C-alpha positions in Angstrom: 47.3 -10.4 -24.2 49.9 -11.7 -21.8 50.1 -8.4 -19.9 46.3 -8.4 -19.5 46.3 -11.9 -18.3 49.0 -11.2 -15.7 47.1 -8.1 -14.6 43.9 -10.1 -14.1 45.8 -12.7 -12.1 47.3 -10.0 -9.9 43.9 -8.4 -9.2 42.4 -11.8 -8.4 45.2 -12.6 -6.0 44.7 -9.3 -4.2 40.9 -9.6 -3.7 40.9 -11.9 -0.7 43.1 -9.6 1.3 40.9 -6.5 0.8 39.5 -5.8 4.2 35.7 -5.7 4.8 34.1 -2.2 5.0 34.9 -0.4 8.2 31.2 -0.1 9.2 31.0 -3.9 9.3 33.7 -4.2 11.9 33.0 -3.6 15.6 29.3 -3.4 15.2 27.1 -4.7 18.0 25.1 -7.8 16.8 21.4 -7.1 17.0 18.5 -9.5 16.8 15.3 -7.8 15.6 11.9 -9.4 15.9 9.0 -8.2 13.6 5.5 -9.5 14.1 3.2 -9.9 11.2 -0.5 -10.0 12.3 -2.8 -11.1 9.4 -6.6 -11.2 9.6 -8.3 -13.7 7.4 -11.4 -11.9 6.2 -14.4 -13.5 4.6 -15.2 -11.3 1.6 -18.6 -13.0 1.0 -19.8 -14.5 -2.2 -18.6 -12.8 -5.4 -21.2 -12.6 -8.2 -18.6 -12.6 -11.0 -16.2 -15.4 -11.6 -13.0 -13.7 -10.5 -9.6 -14.8 -9.6 -9.6 -14.3 -5.8 -7.0 -12.4 -3.9 -4.3 -14.8 -2.8 -4.8 -16.1 0.7 -1.3 -15.2 1.7 -1.5 -11.6 0.4 0.5 -9.4 2.8 2.3 -12.2 4.5 4.5 -13.0 1.5 5.4 -9.3 1.3 6.5 -9.4 4.9 8.5 -12.5 4.3 10.4 -11.0 1.4 11.2 -7.9 3.4 12.7 -10.0 6.1 14.9 -11.7 3.5 15.9 -8.4 2.0 16.7 -6.9 5.4 18.8 -9.9 6.3 20.7 -9.6 3.0 21.8 -6.1 3.9 21.8 -6.5 7.7 24.4 -9.3 7.7 27.1 -6.7 7.0 26.1 -4.9 10.2 25.5 -8.1 12.2 21.8 -7.4 12.3 19.5 -10.4 12.1 15.8 -10.1 11.4 13.1 -12.7 12.1 9.4 -12.7 11.5 6.8 -13.9 13.9 3.6 -14.8 11.9 0.1 -14.8 13.3 -2.9 -15.3 11.1 -6.5 -16.0 12.1 -10.1 -15.1 11.2 -10.9 -14.4 14.8 -10.0 -10.9 16.0 -9.8 -12.0 19.7 -7.2 -14.6 18.8 -5.1 -12.0 17.0 -5.3 -9.7 20.0 -4.4 -12.5 22.5 -1.5 -13.8 20.4 -0.2 -10.3 19.7 -0.1 -9.5 23.4 1.7 -12.7 24.0 4.3 -11.7 21.4 4.7 -8.4 23.1 5.2 -10.1 26.5 8.0 -12.2 24.8 9.7 -9.0 23.8 8.2 -8.1 20.3 7.8 -4.4 19.8 7.5 -4.0 16.0 4.2 -5.0 14.5 2.9 -5.0 10.9 -0.9 -5.3 11.0 -2.8 -6.6 7.9 -6.3 -6.4 9.4 -9.6 -4.6 9.2 -10.0 -1.1 10.7 -12.0 -2.5 13.7 -9.3 -5.0 14.5 -6.6 -2.3 14.2 -8.4 -0.3 16.8 -8.7 -3.3 19.1 -5.0 -4.1 18.7 -4.0 -0.5 19.3 -5.9 -0.5 22.5 -4.5 -3.9 23.6 -0.8 -3.3 23.0 1.2 -0.9 25.2 2.3 2.5 23.9 5.8 1.4 23.2 4.7 -1.1 20.5 5.3 0.3 17.0 2.3 -0.4 14.8 2.1 -0.2 11.0 -1.2 -0.7 9.2 -0.7 -2.6 6.0 -4.3 -3.8 5.5 -6.9 -1.1 5.9 -7.7 1.6 3.4 -10.1 3.3 5.8 -10.1 7.1 5.5 -11.3 7.6 9.1 -8.0 6.1 10.4 -6.2 9.0 8.7 -8.7 11.8 9.5 -11.1 11.2 12.4 -10.4 7.9 14.2 -6.8 8.6 15.1 -5.2 5.6 16.7 -2.3 6.5 18.9 1.0 6.2 17.1 -0.4 4.2 14.2 1.5 4.4 10.9 0.1 3.4 7.5 2.0 2.0 4.6 -1.1 1.1 2.7 -2.6 4.2 1.0 -6.1 5.4 2.0 -9.1 5.4 -0.3 -8.8 9.2 -0.4 -5.3 8.9 -1.8 -6.4 6.4 -4.4 -9.4 8.6 -5.4 -7.3 11.8 -5.5 -4.7 10.1 -7.7 -7.4 9.0 -10.2 -9.2 12.4 -10.0 -6.0 14.3 -10.9 -5.5 12.2 -14.0 -9.1 12.6 -15.1 -9.0 16.4 -14.6 -5.7 16.6 -16.4 -7.3 14.7 -19.4 -10.3 17.1 -19.1 -12.7 14.3 -18.4 -14.7 16.3 -15.9 -18.2 14.7 -16.1 -18.4 11.5 -14.2 -21.0 8.8 -13.9 -20.5 7.1 -10.5 -21.7 3.6 -10.0 -21.2 1.9 -6.6 -22.0 -1.5 -5.1 -23.9 -2.2 -2.0 -21.1 -3.1 0.5 -19.7 -0.8 3.1 -16.4 -0.8 1.3 -18.1 0.2 -2.0 -19.9 3.1 -0.3 -16.6 4.2 1.4 -14.8 4.3 -2.0 -17.7 6.1 -3.6 -17.5 8.7 -0.8 -13.8 9.2 -1.5 -14.6 9.7 -5.2 -17.1 12.4 -4.3 -14.6 14.1 -2.1 -12.0 14.0 -4.9 -14.5 15.4 -7.4 -15.2 18.4 -5.1 -11.5 18.9 -4.4 -10.2 18.9 -8.0 -13.2 20.1 -10.1 -14.9 16.9 -11.3 -18.6 16.9 -11.6 -20.7 13.8 -10.8 -23.5 14.1 -13.4 -25.2 10.8 -12.5 -24.9 8.5 -9.5 -26.3 4.9 -9.6 -26.2 2.0 -7.2 -25.8 -1.5 -8.4 -28.0 -3.6 -6.1 -28.9 -6.6 -8.4 -27.9 -10.2 -8.0 -27.8 -10.8 -11.8 -25.2 -13.2 -13.2 -23.5 -10.8 -15.5 -21.4 -13.6 -17.1 -24.6 -14.2 -19.1 -26.4 -10.9 -19.2 -23.9 -8.1 -19.2 -24.3 -7.2 -22.9 -28.1 -6.9 -22.4 -28.3 -5.2 -19.0 -25.4 -2.8 -18.6 -25.9 -0.5 -21.7 -29.3 0.7 -20.6 -28.2 0.9 -17.0 -25.4 3.3 -18.0 -27.5 5.4 -20.4 -29.6 8.5 -20.0 -26.9 11.1 -19.2 -24.0 12.5 -21.1 -20.7 11.7 -19.3 -17.0 11.6 -20.0 -16.1 8.5 -17.9 -17.7 5.9 -15.7 -16.3 5.7 -12.2 -17.0 2.4 -10.5 -16.8 1.6 -6.8 -16.9 -2.2 -6.6 -14.1 -3.4 -4.3 -15.2 -7.0 -4.1 -15.8 -7.4 -7.8 -19.5 -8.1 -8.0 -20.2 -6.3 -11.3 -17.4 -3.8 -12.2 -15.4 -6.3 -14.3 -18.2 -6.3 -16.9 -18.6 -2.5 -17.3 -15.7 -1.9 -19.8 -17.1 -2.1 -23.3 -20.7 -2.5 -22.0 -21.5 1.1 -21.2 -24.4 2.9 -22.8 -21.9 5.5 -24.2 -18.5 4.5 -25.6 -16.6 5.8 -22.6 -13.7 4.7 -20.4 -14.3 2.9 -17.1 -12.1 3.8 -14.1 -12.0 3.2 -10.4 -11.9 -0.3 -8.8 -12.1 -1.8 -12.3 -10.9 -0.6 -15.7 -8.1 2.0 -15.1 -7.3 1.5 -11.4 -5.3 3.5 -8.9 -3.0 1.3 -6.8 0.0 1.5 -4.6 1.7 -1.4 -6.5 1.3 -3.5 -9.6 3.3 -5.9 -11.7 3.4 -3.3 -14.5 5.5 -0.9 -12.4 8.9 -1.7 -13.7 11.2 1.4 -13.3 13.4 2.4 -10.4 14.4 -1.2 -9.7 10.8 -2.4 -9.3 11.4 -5.2 -11.8 14.1 -6.7 -9.5 11.6 -6.6 -6.6 9.0 -8.3 -8.6 11.6 -11.0 -9.7 12.5 -11.7 -6.1 8.9 -11.9 -5.0 7.9 -14.2 -7.9 10.8 -16.5 -7.2 9.6 -16.7 -3.6 5.9 -17.1 -4.3 5.2 -18.0 -7.9 2.8 -15.2 -8.2 2.6 -11.4 -8.7 3.1 -9.0 -5.8 0.0 -7.0 -5.0 -0.8 -3.9 -3.0 -1.2 -5.7 0.3 2.1 -7.5 -0.2 3.8 -4.3 -1.0 2.4 -2.5 2.0 3.5 -5.3 4.3 6.9 -5.4 2.6 7.2 -1.6 3.1 6.2 -1.9 6.8 9.0 -4.4 7.6 11.5 -2.3 5.6 10.5 0.9 7.5 11.5 -0.9 10.7 14.7 -2.3 9.1 15.7 1.1 7.8 15.2 2.7 11.2 17.3 0.0 12.9 20.1 0.4 10.3 20.2 4.1 10.6 20.0 4.3 14.4 21.9 1.1 15.3 19.3 0.5 18.0 16.3 -1.7 18.7 14.9 0.6 21.3 11.3 1.3 20.4 11.3 5.0 21.4 14.5 5.7 19.4 13.1 3.9 16.4 9.8 5.8 16.6 11.6 9.2 16.9 13.7 8.4 13.9 10.9 7.1 11.7 8.8 10.3 12.4 11.8 12.6 11.9 12.9 14.6 8.9 15.9 12.3 8.5 13.9 9.2 7.7 13.6 8.1 4.1 12.5 4.8 2.6 13.9 3.6 -0.7 10.8 1.8 -2.0 11.2 1.4 -5.8 8.9 4.3 -6.7 11.3 6.8 -8.0 11.2 8.9 -4.8 12.4 8.6 -1.2 9.3 8.2 0.9 8.5 9.4 4.5 5.6 9.8 6.8 3.1 12.5 7.4 3.5 13.9 10.9 -0.3 14.3 11.3 -1.8 11.1 10.1 1.2 8.7 10.1 0.5 8.0 6.4 3.4 7.0 4.2 3.7 9.6 1.4 3.9 7.7 -1.9 3.1 8.0 -5.6 0.0 6.1 -6.8 0.1 4.1 -10.0 -2.7 4.2 -12.5 -2.9 0.9 -14.3 -5.0 -1.4 -16.3 -4.3 -5.2 -16.1 -1.4 -5.2 -18.6 0.1 -1.7 -18.6 1.1 1.3 -16.4 -0.8 4.3 -17.8 0.4 7.1 -15.5 1.5 7.9 -11.9 0.0 10.5 -9.6 0.5 13.2 -8.3 0.1 14.6 -11.8 2.2 17.5 -13.0 0.7 20.9 -12.2 -1.0 19.9 -8.9 1.1 21.9 -6.5 1.6 21.9 -2.7 3.7 24.2 -0.5 5.5 21.2 1.0 5.4 18.3 -1.4 3.1 17.4 -4.3 2.7 14.0 -2.6 0.5 15.7 -0.1 -2.0 16.5 -2.8 -3.1 12.9 -2.4 -5.3 12.1 0.6 -5.9 14.1 3.7 -3.6 17.1 4.1 -2.8 18.5 7.6 -5.7 21.0 7.8 -8.2 18.2 6.8 -7.2 15.7 9.5 -7.8 15.7 13.2 -4.9 13.2 13.7 -1.6 14.2 15.1 1.0 11.4 15.3 3.5 14.0 16.3 2.2 16.6 18.7 2.2 20.0 17.0 
């Protein structure tokens, strides 16, 4: 016991004289500004009594990423700071973003609608690095190709493909598709149709929910006949705002699962993702905010971390050098998903697994085993190179 005690004292005495790691010595101090641009969007009245999305969704993820980046960056003498702009007025966001650029900001995480993204892309000079963390719009990855735009939020096509793979793997091939009447609902329904055609699903019935009924009182009476009349394996719902989809589980005409925007949901991030260090990320986020991290938070967190990883690896704040590295084969983002993530050279989309969850459990993660691709199975989710007109990197 005496020998062990003496050895412990000796080790303790030696610790203060162990030099700092060599990479921490002689490094040039860098100050890195990241701008977070958040659009406050009025989602309109919701017909069901739902818990709304947090007003600071996205912003809190960016704040946590700044904290994480400073925790590691201090060893390299790198200091990160976040410029925060939020408004419900797109013109204000454009004016204030340009003012930040004129002050020297070059790194922007944009949690906005697709239209505002396009306006910001046109307003900011080409050396500004832009990451979309707020729009799921498929056209941004396939047709409306904004110059140099990267995306950390998955597209609707990625979410639909992730769900479709799981349904086909389970041999639930016959789908009843029910969509709401908003543009977002129709867009998700279109992604579901694309996924069905791509992976072999069959939409045996398609219905539109266009009623203003208060389902809190009438769901048990109205939904069973609405979902009857056709034999199907699963109900796929497209109701992004939450007008009616929450009431479909256990109220369908046939005893079948409900998937899509409600029921079993495809998502980039959820509290129920716990492996690969995700539980620690959740813990830090909940300590900071007092709530769960959601998909928009995660996308904004990843956007800031993309910039920080590029600065760490290059030792530079030059926008051109950072862009070249982020879009190179050398870039990898450790993002608590069990795989190192990087960007597609055509659409600028961050490759990533998609979780399939219900509110209290992780059910699966796509891409599913057996769905193959010549480069990476992650490219079975969303628009592959031949399907996209976009080219972030000139081919």
